[in-house]
A tleap script that builds the chain and sets N, CA, C and O, in Angstrom:
source leaprc.protein.ff14SB
mol = sequence {
  NMET CYS ARG GLU ASN GLY HIE PHE GLN GLY
  CYS TYR PRO GLY ARG ALA PHE ILE GLU THR
  LEU ILE LEU TRP ILE ILE HIE ASN ARG PRO
  LEU HIE GLY TYR GLU VAL ARG LYS GLU ILE
  GLU LYS VAL THR THR GLY ASN TYR ILE PRO
  LYS PRO GLY ALA ILE TYR THR ILE LEU ARG
  ARG MET GLU LYS LYS GLY LEU LEU ALA SER
  ARG TRP LYS GLU ARG ALA GLY LYS ARG ASN
  ARG ARG ILE TYR ASN ILE THR GLU LYS GLY
  GLU LYS LEU LEU LYS ALA ARG LEU LYS ILE
  MET LYS GLU ARG ILE LYS LEU LEU GLU GLN
  MET VAL SER TYR TYR ASN SER VAL PHE LEU
  LYS ASN GLN CARG
}
set mol.1.N position { -81.589 -55.809 57.747 }
set mol.1.CA position { -82.770 -56.473 58.253 }
set mol.1.C position { -82.497 -57.058 59.626 }
set mol.1.O position { -81.350 -57.298 60.002 }
set mol.2.N position { -83.546 -57.278 60.348 }
set mol.2.CA position { -83.424 -57.777 61.706 }
set mol.2.C position { -83.765 -59.259 61.793 }
set mol.2.O position { -83.941 -59.789 62.889 }
set mol.3.N position { -83.858 -59.926 60.657 }
set mol.3.CA position { -84.247 -61.329 60.662 }
set mol.3.C position { -83.010 -62.216 60.680 }
set mol.3.O position { -82.006 -61.938 60.025 }
set mol.4.N position { -83.116 -63.279 61.440 }
set mol.4.CA position { -82.056 -64.276 61.498 }
set mol.4.C position { -82.734 -65.630 61.624 }
set mol.4.O position { -83.515 -65.855 62.549 }
set mol.5.N position { -82.441 -66.523 60.705 }
set mol.5.CA position { -83.081 -67.846 60.695 }
set mol.5.C position { -84.602 -67.738 60.665 }
set mol.5.O position { -85.299 -68.540 61.287 }
set mol.6.N position { -85.113 -66.746 59.942 }
set mol.6.CA position { -86.557 -66.619 59.797 }
set mol.6.C position { -87.254 -65.955 60.968 }
set mol.6.O position { -88.480 -65.847 60.965 }
set mol.7.N position { -86.505 -65.503 61.975 }
set mol.7.CA position { -87.112 -64.874 63.151 }
set mol.7.C position { -86.526 -63.482 63.347 }
set mol.7.O position { -85.407 -63.198 62.921 }
set mol.8.N position { -87.301 -62.619 63.999 }
set mol.8.CA position { -86.792 -61.296 64.337 }
set mol.8.C position { -85.906 -61.451 65.567 }
set mol.8.O position { -86.354 -61.948 66.600 }
set mol.9.N position { -84.674 -61.035 65.459 }
set mol.9.CA position { -83.721 -61.131 66.556 }
set mol.9.C position { -83.165 -59.738 66.832 }
set mol.9.O position { -82.602 -59.106 65.939 }
set mol.10.N position { -83.317 -59.265 68.044 }
set mol.10.CA position { -82.764 -57.972 68.414 }
set mol.10.C position { -83.467 -56.801 67.741 }
set mol.10.O position { -82.959 -55.680 67.766 }
set mol.11.N position { -84.607 -57.039 67.150 }
set mol.11.CA position { -85.363 -56.004 66.449 }
set mol.11.C position { -86.834 -56.244 66.764 }
set mol.11.O position { -87.581 -56.781 65.946 }
set mol.12.N position { -87.225 -55.846 67.938 }
set mol.12.CA position { -88.562 -56.176 68.412 }
set mol.12.C position { -89.572 -55.123 67.995 }
set mol.12.O position { -89.229 -53.950 67.842 }
set mol.13.N position { -90.819 -55.542 67.810 }
set mol.13.CA position { -91.871 -54.555 67.551 }
set mol.13.C position { -91.946 -53.584 68.729 }
set mol.13.O position { -91.512 -53.909 69.834 }
set mol.14.N position { -92.489 -52.415 68.495 }
set mol.14.CA position { -92.615 -51.413 69.550 }
set mol.14.C position { -93.478 -51.890 70.707 }
set mol.14.O position { -94.326 -52.770 70.553 }
set mol.15.N position { -93.248 -51.297 71.856 }
set mol.15.CA position { -93.963 -51.682 73.083 }
set mol.15.C position { -95.476 -51.580 72.904 }
set mol.15.O position { -96.212 -52.468 73.335 }
set mol.16.N position { -95.943 -50.508 72.274 }
set mol.16.CA position { -97.388 -50.335 72.087 }
set mol.16.C position { -97.961 -51.461 71.232 }
set mol.16.O position { -99.062 -51.948 71.489 }
set mol.17.N position { -97.207 -51.867 70.215 }
set mol.17.CA position { -97.687 -52.955 69.359 }
set mol.17.C position { -97.772 -54.255 70.145 }
set mol.17.O position { -98.757 -54.984 70.025 }
set mol.18.N position { -96.760 -54.555 70.944 }
set mol.18.CA position { -96.757 -55.790 71.736 }
set mol.18.C position { -97.908 -55.778 72.734 }
set mol.18.O position { -98.606 -56.778 72.893 }
set mol.19.N position { -98.105 -54.641 73.407 }
set mol.19.CA position { -99.219 -54.540 74.351 }
set mol.19.C position { -100.551 -54.763 73.648 }
set mol.19.O position { -101.416 -55.475 74.158 }
set mol.20.N position { -100.713 -54.156 72.479 }
set mol.20.CA position { -101.963 -54.320 71.723 }
set mol.20.C position { -102.161 -55.767 71.316 }
set mol.20.O position { -103.272 -56.291 71.400 }
set mol.21.N position { -101.112 -56.406 70.883 }
set mol.21.CA position { -101.167 -57.815 70.509 }
set mol.21.C position { -101.598 -58.671 71.697 }
set mol.21.O position { -102.445 -59.552 71.550 }
set mol.22.N position { -101.028 -58.421 72.861 }
set mol.22.CA position { -101.382 -59.180 74.070 }
set mol.22.C position { -102.824 -58.906 74.478 }
set mol.22.O position { -103.558 -59.831 74.825 }
set mol.23.N position { -103.234 -57.636 74.440 }
set mol.23.CA position { -104.627 -57.311 74.785 }
set mol.23.C position { -105.593 -58.034 73.855 }
set mol.23.O position { -106.615 -58.559 74.296 }
set mol.24.N position { -105.265 -58.058 72.573 }
set mol.24.CA position { -106.114 -58.725 71.580 }
set mol.24.C position { -106.200 -60.220 71.873 }
set mol.24.O position { -107.280 -60.809 71.817 }
set mol.25.N position { -105.068 -60.823 72.183 }
set mol.25.CA position { -105.022 -62.258 72.459 }
set mol.25.C position { -105.814 -62.592 73.724 }
set mol.25.O position { -106.593 -63.544 73.742 }
set mol.26.N position { -105.610 -61.806 74.774 }
set mol.26.CA position { -106.274 -62.086 76.055 }
set mol.26.C position { -107.743 -61.683 76.023 }
set mol.26.O position { -108.535 -62.182 76.823 }
set mol.27.N position { -108.118 -60.790 75.115 }
set mol.27.CA position { -109.515 -60.355 75.037 }
set mol.27.C position { -110.445 -61.547 74.773 }
set mol.27.O position { -111.570 -61.578 75.272 }
set mol.28.N position { -109.985 -62.509 74.003 }
set mol.28.CA position { -110.800 -63.682 73.678 }
set mol.28.C position { -111.029 -64.595 74.875 }
set mol.28.O position { -112.124 -65.125 75.067 }
set mol.29.N position { -109.977 -64.773 75.682 }
set mol.29.CA position { -110.108 -65.615 76.874 }
set mol.29.C position { -108.901 -65.404 77.772 }
set mol.29.O position { -107.795 -65.176 77.284 }
set mol.30.N position { -109.105 -65.478 79.078 }
set mol.30.CA position { -107.978 -65.342 80.005 }
set mol.30.C position { -106.952 -66.456 79.776 }
set mol.30.O position { -107.310 -67.605 79.519 }
set mol.31.N position { -105.681 -66.094 79.874 }
set mol.31.CA position { -104.592 -67.040 79.637 }
set mol.31.C position { -103.489 -66.843 80.664 }
set mol.31.O position { -103.389 -65.789 81.292 }
set mol.32.N position { -102.663 -67.871 80.828 }
set mol.32.CA position { -101.455 -67.700 81.643 }
set mol.32.C position { -100.303 -67.339 80.715 }
set mol.32.O position { -100.422 -67.451 79.495 }
set mol.33.N position { -99.191 -66.907 81.293 }
set mol.33.CA position { -98.073 -66.357 80.534 }
set mol.33.C position { -97.565 -67.233 79.407 }
set mol.33.O position { -97.335 -66.747 78.300 }
set mol.34.N position { -97.386 -68.523 79.677 }
set mol.34.CA position { -96.877 -69.417 78.637 }
set mol.34.C position { -97.848 -69.488 77.460 }
set mol.34.O position { -97.429 -69.509 76.303 }
set mol.35.N position { -99.156 -69.525 77.762 }
set mol.35.CA position { -100.158 -69.562 76.688 }
set mol.35.C position { -100.123 -68.274 75.863 }
set mol.35.O position { -100.270 -68.315 74.641 }
set mol.36.N position { -99.929 -67.132 76.527 }
set mol.36.CA position { -99.826 -65.855 75.812 }
set mol.36.C position { -98.643 -65.912 74.858 }
set mol.36.O position { -98.758 -65.529 73.693 }
set mol.37.N position { -97.505 -66.389 75.351 }
set mol.37.CA position { -96.297 -66.489 74.520 }
set mol.37.C position { -96.541 -67.392 73.313 }
set mol.37.O position { -96.143 -67.048 72.200 }
set mol.38.N position { -97.181 -68.531 73.512 }
set mol.38.CA position { -97.450 -69.464 72.411 }
set mol.38.C position { -98.432 -68.852 71.408 }
set mol.38.O position { -98.288 -69.064 70.204 }
set mol.39.N position { -99.417 -68.103 71.880 }
set mol.39.CA position { -100.374 -67.445 70.978 }
set mol.39.C position { -99.682 -66.365 70.147 }
set mol.39.O position { -99.971 -66.213 68.960 }
set mol.40.N position { -98.773 -65.618 70.769 }
set mol.40.CA position { -98.009 -64.609 70.020 }
set mol.40.C position { -97.214 -65.298 68.920 }
set mol.40.O position { -97.196 -64.844 67.775 }
set mol.41.N position { -96.566 -66.382 69.271 }
set mol.41.CA position { -95.790 -67.137 68.279 }
set mol.41.C position { -96.691 -67.604 67.137 }
set mol.41.O position { -96.308 -67.548 65.969 }
set mol.42.N position { -97.884 -68.062 67.484 }
set mol.42.CA position { -98.821 -68.576 66.475 }
set mol.42.C position { -99.334 -67.465 65.559 }
set mol.42.O position { -99.290 -67.607 64.337 }
set mol.43.N position { -99.817 -66.362 66.130 }
set mol.43.CA position { -100.418 -65.316 65.300 }
set mol.43.C position { -99.384 -64.544 64.494 }
set mol.43.O position { -99.723 -63.948 63.472 }
set mol.44.N position { -98.125 -64.544 64.935 }
set mol.44.CA position { -97.069 -63.888 64.162 }
set mol.44.C position { -96.347 -64.898 63.274 }
set mol.44.O position { -95.296 -64.592 62.709 }
set mol.45.N position { -96.898 -66.077 63.152 }
set mol.45.CA position { -96.324 -67.190 62.373 }
set mol.45.C position { -94.838 -67.373 62.662 }
set mol.45.O position { -94.033 -67.629 61.767 }
set mol.46.N position { -94.505 -67.235 63.940 }
set mol.46.CA position { -93.138 -67.477 64.385 }
set mol.46.C position { -92.165 -66.343 64.134 }
set mol.46.O position { -90.977 -66.478 64.427 }
set mol.47.N position { -92.642 -65.217 63.594 }
set mol.47.CA position { -91.746 -64.099 63.309 }
set mol.47.C position { -91.384 -63.283 64.544 }
set mol.47.O position { -90.372 -62.581 64.545 }
set mol.48.N position { -92.186 -63.364 65.584 }
set mol.48.CA position { -91.864 -62.684 66.834 }
set mol.48.C position { -92.198 -63.627 67.974 }
set mol.48.O position { -93.358 -63.969 68.204 }
set mol.49.N position { -91.167 -64.035 68.676 }
set mol.49.CA position { -91.345 -64.926 69.819 }
set mol.49.C position { -90.636 -64.284 71.004 }
set mol.49.O position { -89.407 -64.287 71.073 }
set mol.50.N position { -91.409 -63.734 71.936 }
set mol.50.CA position { -90.745 -63.120 73.088 }
set mol.50.C position { -90.024 -64.171 73.927 }
set mol.50.O position { -90.471 -65.313 74.035 }
set mol.51.N position { -88.917 -63.773 74.510 }
set mol.51.CA position { -88.191 -64.688 75.380 }
set mol.51.C position { -89.085 -65.036 76.563 }
set mol.51.O position { -89.892 -64.211 76.992 }
set mol.52.N position { -88.950 -66.255 77.097 }
set mol.52.CA position { -89.835 -66.679 78.191 }
set mol.52.C position { -89.901 -65.688 79.358 }
set mol.52.O position { -90.991 -65.375 79.836 }
set mol.53.N position { -88.771 -65.202 79.813 }
set mol.53.CA position { -88.775 -64.255 80.934 }
set mol.53.C position { -89.371 -62.912 80.566 }
set mol.53.O position { -89.983 -62.250 81.405 }
set mol.54.N position { -89.196 -62.504 79.320 }
set mol.54.CA position { -89.680 -61.193 78.878 }
set mol.54.C position { -91.199 -61.118 78.907 }
set mol.54.O position { -91.758 -60.075 79.247 }
set mol.55.N position { -91.865 -62.190 78.563 }
set mol.55.CA position { -93.328 -62.149 78.512 }
set mol.55.C position { -93.919 -61.860 79.888 }
set mol.55.O position { -94.911 -61.141 80.005 }
set mol.56.N position { -93.307 -62.422 80.923 }
set mol.56.CA position { -93.813 -62.189 82.279 }
set mol.56.C position { -93.562 -60.748 82.715 }
set mol.56.O position { -94.387 -60.164 83.419 }
set mol.57.N position { -92.447 -60.175 82.311 }
set mol.57.CA position { -92.164 -58.774 82.611 }
set mol.57.C position { -93.191 -57.876 81.931 }
set mol.57.O position { -93.702 -56.936 82.541 }
set mol.58.N position { -93.489 -58.165 80.681 }
set mol.58.CA position { -94.475 -57.384 79.931 }
set mol.58.C position { -95.855 -57.495 80.583 }
set mol.58.O position { -96.538 -56.488 80.771 }
set mol.59.N position { -96.257 -58.705 80.925 }
set mol.59.CA position { -97.574 -58.921 81.538 }
set mol.59.C position { -97.686 -58.187 82.874 }
set mol.59.O position { -98.718 -57.578 83.155 }
set mol.60.N position { -96.654 -58.236 83.691 }
set mol.60.CA position { -96.672 -57.557 84.998 }
set mol.60.C position { -96.727 -56.040 84.803 }
set mol.60.O position { -97.431 -55.342 85.532 }
set mol.61.N position { -95.976 -55.530 83.809 }
set mol.61.CA position { -95.996 -54.096 83.525 }
set mol.61.C position { -97.402 -53.672 83.085 }
set mol.61.O position { -97.899 -52.625 83.500 }
set mol.62.N position { -98.030 -54.486 82.249 }
set mol.62.CA position { -99.386 -54.179 81.790 }
set mol.62.C position { -100.377 -54.229 82.952 }
set mol.62.O position { -101.338 -53.462 82.995 }
set mol.63.N position { -100.134 -55.126 83.878 }
set mol.63.CA position { -101.004 -55.214 85.058 }
set mol.63.C position { -100.840 -53.956 85.921 }
set mol.63.O position { -101.828 -53.423 86.427 }
set mol.64.N position { -99.616 -53.484 86.090 }
set mol.64.CA position { -99.378 -52.260 86.870 }
set mol.64.C position { -100.044 -51.052 86.226 }
set mol.64.O position { -100.469 -50.131 86.923 }
set mol.65.N position { -100.136 -51.053 84.897 }
set mol.65.CA position { -100.799 -49.961 84.167 }
set mol.65.C position { -102.322 -50.068 84.256 }
set mol.65.O position { -103.031 -49.144 83.857 }
set mol.66.N position { -102.822 -51.174 84.770 }
set mol.66.CA position { -104.261 -51.360 84.868 }
set mol.66.C position { -104.895 -51.918 83.609 }
set mol.66.O position { -106.119 -51.899 83.479 }
set mol.67.N position { -104.088 -52.416 82.676 }
set mol.67.CA position { -104.610 -52.968 81.421 }
set mol.67.C position { -105.023 -54.424 81.578 }
set mol.67.O position { -105.905 -54.909 80.869 }
set mol.68.N position { -104.385 -55.112 82.503 }
set mol.68.CA position { -104.671 -56.515 82.788 }
set mol.68.C position { -104.875 -56.702 84.284 }
set mol.68.O position { -104.402 -55.906 85.095 }
set mol.69.N position { -105.574 -57.747 84.627 }
set mol.69.CA position { -105.702 -58.174 86.026 }
set mol.69.C position { -105.337 -59.658 86.047 }
set mol.69.O position { -105.505 -60.367 85.055 }
set mol.70.N position { -104.840 -60.106 87.184 }
set mol.70.CA position { -104.470 -61.518 87.255 }
set mol.70.C position { -105.009 -62.149 88.533 }
set mol.70.O position { -105.322 -61.471 89.511 }
set mol.71.N position { -105.100 -63.433 88.484 }
set mol.71.CA position { -105.499 -64.226 89.651 }
set mol.71.C position { -104.759 -65.548 89.578 }
set mol.71.O position { -104.381 -66.006 88.499 }
set mol.72.N position { -104.561 -66.144 90.719 }
set mol.72.CA position { -103.894 -67.441 90.752 }
set mol.72.C position { -104.907 -68.548 90.570 }
set mol.72.O position { -105.958 -68.544 91.212 }
set mol.73.N position { -104.606 -69.487 89.709 }
set mol.73.CA position { -105.456 -70.661 89.496 }
set mol.73.C position { -104.737 -71.846 90.131 }
set mol.73.O position { -103.637 -72.222 89.726 }
set mol.74.N position { -105.382 -72.415 91.123 }
set mol.74.CA position { -104.795 -73.575 91.802 }
set mol.74.C position { -105.092 -74.832 91.005 }
set mol.74.O position { -106.184 -75.014 90.466 }
set mol.75.N position { -104.084 -75.694 90.948 }
set mol.75.CA position { -104.232 -76.951 90.216 }
set mol.75.C position { -103.727 -78.070 91.108 }
set mol.75.O position { -102.573 -78.061 91.538 }
set mol.76.N position { -104.584 -79.023 91.381 }
set mol.76.CA position { -104.239 -80.130 92.283 }
set mol.76.C position { -103.042 -80.911 91.751 }
set mol.76.O position { -103.051 -81.410 90.626 }
set mol.77.N position { -102.020 -81.001 92.585 }
set mol.77.CA position { -100.849 -81.783 92.225 }
set mol.77.C position { -99.954 -81.147 91.177 }
set mol.77.O position { -98.966 -81.748 90.757 }
set mol.78.N position { -100.290 -79.937 90.750 }
set mol.78.CA position { -99.498 -79.235 89.739 }
set mol.78.C position { -99.180 -77.826 90.224 }
set mol.78.O position { -99.754 -77.338 91.198 }
set mol.79.N position { -98.270 -77.199 89.534 }
set mol.79.CA position { -97.889 -75.834 89.859 }
set mol.79.C position { -99.040 -74.872 89.569 }
set mol.79.O position { -99.683 -74.966 88.523 }
set mol.80.N position { -99.300 -73.950 90.491 }
set mol.80.CA position { -100.337 -72.946 90.283 }
set mol.80.C position { -99.940 -72.022 89.135 }
set mol.80.O position { -98.757 -71.845 88.846 }
set mol.81.N position { -100.941 -71.439 88.488 }
set mol.81.CA position { -100.686 -70.549 87.355 }
set mol.81.C position { -101.372 -69.216 87.577 }
set mol.81.O position { -102.482 -69.141 88.105 }
set mol.82.N position { -100.680 -68.164 87.160 }
set mol.82.CA position { -101.268 -66.822 87.195 }
set mol.82.C position { -101.996 -66.615 85.876 }
set mol.82.O position { -101.389 -66.658 84.806 }
set mol.83.N position { -103.293 -66.392 85.962 }
set mol.83.CA position { -104.136 -66.213 84.777 }
set mol.83.C position { -104.408 -64.717 84.602 }
set mol.83.O position { -104.791 -64.027 85.547 }
set mol.84.N position { -104.202 -64.234 83.379 }
set mol.84.CA position { -104.401 -62.817 83.068 }
set mol.84.C position { -105.682 -62.624 82.270 }
set mol.84.O position { -106.008 -63.406 81.377 }
set mol.85.N position { -106.399 -61.558 82.620 }
set mol.85.CA position { -107.557 -61.181 81.828 }
set mol.85.C position { -107.539 -59.673 81.624 }
set mol.85.O position { -106.920 -58.934 82.390 }
set mol.86.N position { -108.218 -59.237 80.597 }
set mol.86.CA position { -108.229 -57.824 80.233 }
set mol.86.C position { -109.166 -57.064 81.162 }
set mol.86.O position { -110.211 -57.579 81.561 }
set mol.87.N position { -108.789 -55.841 81.502 }
set mol.87.CA position { -109.629 -54.975 82.319 }
set mol.87.C position { -110.448 -54.065 81.409 }
set mol.87.O position { -110.257 -54.058 80.193 }
set mol.88.N position { -111.348 -53.309 81.998 }
set mol.88.CA position { -112.131 -52.340 81.222 }
set mol.88.C position { -111.205 -51.309 80.575 }
set mol.88.O position { -111.394 -50.931 79.418 }
set mol.89.N position { -110.210 -50.863 81.327 }
set mol.89.CA position { -109.225 -49.916 80.788 }
set mol.89.C position { -108.461 -50.539 79.620 }
set mol.89.O position { -108.216 -49.879 78.610 }
set mol.90.N position { -108.090 -51.801 79.762 }
set mol.90.CA position { -107.384 -52.505 78.701 }
set mol.90.C position { -108.238 -52.661 77.458 }
set mol.90.O position { -107.748 -52.530 76.336 }
set mol.91.N position { -109.519 -52.941 77.661 }
set mol.91.CA position { -110.425 -53.095 76.521 }
set mol.91.C position { -110.620 -51.779 75.778 }
set mol.91.O position { -110.683 -51.766 74.548 }
set mol.92.N position { -110.714 -50.676 76.509 }
set mol.92.CA position { -110.842 -49.363 75.870 }
set mol.92.C position { -109.594 -49.039 75.044 }
set mol.92.O position { -109.690 -48.530 73.928 }
set mol.93.N position { -108.427 -49.339 75.609 }
set mol.93.CA position { -107.185 -49.095 74.886 }
set mol.93.C position { -107.090 -49.978 73.651 }
set mol.93.O position { -106.670 -49.515 72.591 }
set mol.94.N position { -107.475 -51.239 73.776 }
set mol.94.CA position { -107.463 -52.162 72.637 }
set mol.94.C position { -108.357 -51.628 71.527 }
set mol.94.O position { -107.951 -51.602 70.365 }
set mol.95.N position { -109.550 -51.207 71.864 }
set mol.95.CA position { -110.488 -50.689 70.869 }
set mol.95.C position { -109.913 -49.462 70.164 }
set mol.95.O position { -110.004 -49.348 68.942 }
set mol.96.N position { -109.325 -48.550 70.924 }
set mol.96.CA position { -108.760 -47.330 70.340 }
set mol.96.C position { -107.588 -47.664 69.416 }
set mol.96.O position { -107.487 -47.119 68.317 }
set mol.97.N position { -106.708 -48.555 69.858 }
set mol.97.CA position { -105.546 -48.890 69.028 }
set mol.97.C position { -105.943 -49.665 67.773 }
set mol.97.O position { -105.342 -49.469 66.717 }
set mol.98.N position { -106.935 -50.535 67.868 }
set mol.98.CA position { -107.380 -51.271 66.679 }
set mol.98.C position { -108.032 -50.325 65.676 }
set mol.98.O position { -107.901 -50.517 64.467 }
set mol.99.N position { -108.728 -49.313 66.167 }
set mol.99.CA position { -109.320 -48.320 65.269 }
set mol.99.C position { -108.217 -47.568 64.514 }
set mol.99.O position { -108.330 -47.335 63.311 }
set mol.100.N position { -107.167 -47.196 65.220 }
set mol.100.CA position { -106.035 -46.513 64.582 }
set mol.100.C position { -105.402 -47.429 63.536 }
set mol.100.O position { -105.082 -46.987 62.432 }
set mol.101.N position { -105.224 -48.697 63.882 }
set mol.101.CA position { -104.642 -49.654 62.928 }
set mol.101.C position { -105.499 -49.777 61.679 }
set mol.101.O position { -104.981 -49.834 60.564 }
set mol.102.N position { -106.805 -49.816 61.871 }
set mol.102.CA position { -107.727 -49.917 60.745 }
set mol.102.C position { -107.551 -48.731 59.800 }
set mol.102.O position { -107.549 -48.899 58.580 }
set mol.103.N position { -107.406 -47.540 60.361 }
set mol.103.CA position { -107.204 -46.342 59.547 }
set mol.103.C position { -105.850 -46.388 58.836 }
set mol.103.O position { -105.739 -45.968 57.684 }
set mol.104.N position { -104.836 -46.891 59.512 }
set mol.104.CA position { -103.509 -46.983 58.898 }
set mol.104.C position { -103.480 -48.004 57.766 }
set mol.104.O position { -102.736 -47.841 56.799 }
set mol.105.N position { -104.277 -49.045 57.884 }
set mol.105.CA position { -104.336 -50.050 56.817 }
set mol.105.C position { -104.775 -49.403 55.515 }
set mol.105.O position { -104.233 -49.715 54.454 }
set mol.106.N position { -105.745 -48.511 55.582 }
set mol.106.CA position { -106.198 -47.810 54.377 }
set mol.106.C position { -105.042 -47.051 53.731 }
set mol.106.O position { -104.862 -47.100 52.514 }
set mol.107.N position { -104.264 -46.352 54.546 }
set mol.107.CA position { -103.127 -45.609 54.032 }
set mol.107.C position { -102.081 -46.559 53.448 }
set mol.107.O position { -101.536 -46.298 52.375 }
set mol.108.N position { -101.807 -47.631 54.132 }
set mol.108.CA position { -100.837 -48.613 53.638 }
set mol.108.C position { -101.285 -49.214 52.312 }
set mol.108.O position { -100.464 -49.431 51.421 }
set mol.109.N position { -102.574 -49.484 52.173 }
set mol.109.CA position { -103.084 -50.023 50.912 }
set mol.109.C position { -102.873 -49.027 49.773 }
set mol.109.O position { -102.540 -49.420 48.655 }
set mol.110.N position { -103.066 -47.743 50.054 }
set mol.110.CA position { -102.826 -46.711 49.039 }
set mol.110.C position { -101.351 -46.672 48.662 }
set mol.110.O position { -101.009 -46.519 47.489 }
set mol.111.N position { -100.485 -46.810 49.649 }
set mol.111.CA position { -99.047 -46.774 49.385 }
set mol.111.C position { -98.602 -47.997 48.582 }
set mol.111.O position { -97.762 -47.879 47.690 }
set mol.112.N position { -99.153 -49.154 48.889 }
set mol.112.CA position { -98.828 -50.374 48.141 }
set mol.112.C position { -99.326 -50.246 46.713 }
set mol.112.O position { -98.632 -50.637 45.775 }
set mol.113.N position { -100.510 -49.707 46.544 }
set mol.113.CA position { -101.051 -49.501 45.202 }
set mol.113.C position { -100.136 -48.569 44.402 }
set mol.113.O position { -99.859 -48.821 43.229 }
set mol.114.N position { -99.678 -47.510 45.033 }
set mol.114.CA position { -98.743 -46.590 44.376 }
set mol.114.C position { -97.455 -47.315 44.000 }
set mol.114.O position { -96.968 -47.180 42.878 }
set mol.115.N position { -96.919 -48.064 44.915 }
set mol.115.CA position { -95.692 -48.843 44.656 }
set mol.115.C position { -95.889 -49.752 43.447 }
set mol.115.O position { -95.044 -49.803 42.553 }
set mol.116.N position { -97.010 -50.467 43.428 }
set mol.116.CA position { -97.284 -51.386 42.313 }
set mol.116.C position { -97.400 -50.645 40.982 }
set mol.116.O position { -96.881 -51.102 39.964 }
set mol.117.N position { -98.083 -49.500 40.995 }
set mol.117.CA position { -98.288 -48.786 39.735 }
set mol.117.C position { -97.040 -48.048 39.261 }
set mol.117.O position { -96.849 -47.896 38.054 }
set mol.118.N position { -96.197 -47.591 40.157 }
set mol.118.CA position { -95.020 -46.809 39.767 }
set mol.118.C position { -93.773 -47.672 39.618 }
set mol.118.O position { -93.054 -47.561 38.625 }
set mol.119.N position { -93.522 -48.512 40.580 }
set mol.119.CA position { -92.255 -49.239 40.596 }
set mol.119.C position { -92.316 -50.621 39.948 }
set mol.119.O position { -91.283 -51.169 39.563 }
set mol.120.N position { -93.494 -51.176 39.826 }
set mol.120.CA position { -93.601 -52.494 39.224 }
set mol.120.C position { -94.081 -52.451 37.775 }
set mol.120.O position { -94.094 -53.478 37.095 }
set mol.121.N position { -94.479 -51.259 37.296 }
set mol.121.CA position { -95.027 -51.182 35.934 }
set mol.121.C position { -93.991 -51.558 34.884 }
set mol.121.O position { -94.353 -52.089 33.834 }
set mol.122.N position { -92.720 -51.299 35.138 }
set mol.122.CA position { -91.665 -51.634 34.177 }
set mol.122.C position { -91.280 -53.105 34.232 }
set mol.122.O position { -90.592 -53.597 33.338 }
set mol.123.N position { -91.708 -53.802 35.255 }
set mol.123.CA position { -91.356 -55.218 35.405 }
set mol.123.C position { -92.372 -56.146 34.764 }
set mol.123.O position { -92.184 -57.362 34.759 }
set mol.124.N position { -93.426 -55.599 34.234 }
set mol.124.CA position { -94.485 -56.427 33.647 }
set mol.124.C position { -94.202 -56.764 32.232 }
set mol.124.O position { -94.995 -57.455 31.592 }
savepdb mol mol.pdb
quit
């Protein structure tokens, strides 16, 4: 297993999954990098927490792909923040990937049902 102290360490979800997760999070409202990282931690119940530097690399890569756009938000007396929002291309990709996930859930439910009926029947 890749878990250590209740967290995934050195065993990260695939790039497509992380991108989809970020697109989903940012789809609701534009966020800056730290907020994206905290939302990932929250929705994964702490099981996947990207390293602080890694999240910015991922966000910049997604921006280069045209999935996200960013702008600087000036804050009086505070450090400026780069705010990310989803692009039309990013939204199309999010929709397509969520549809695929929805279809896979059906298959996973069938597999779990099979597991329960075959492998757990002797444990009852």
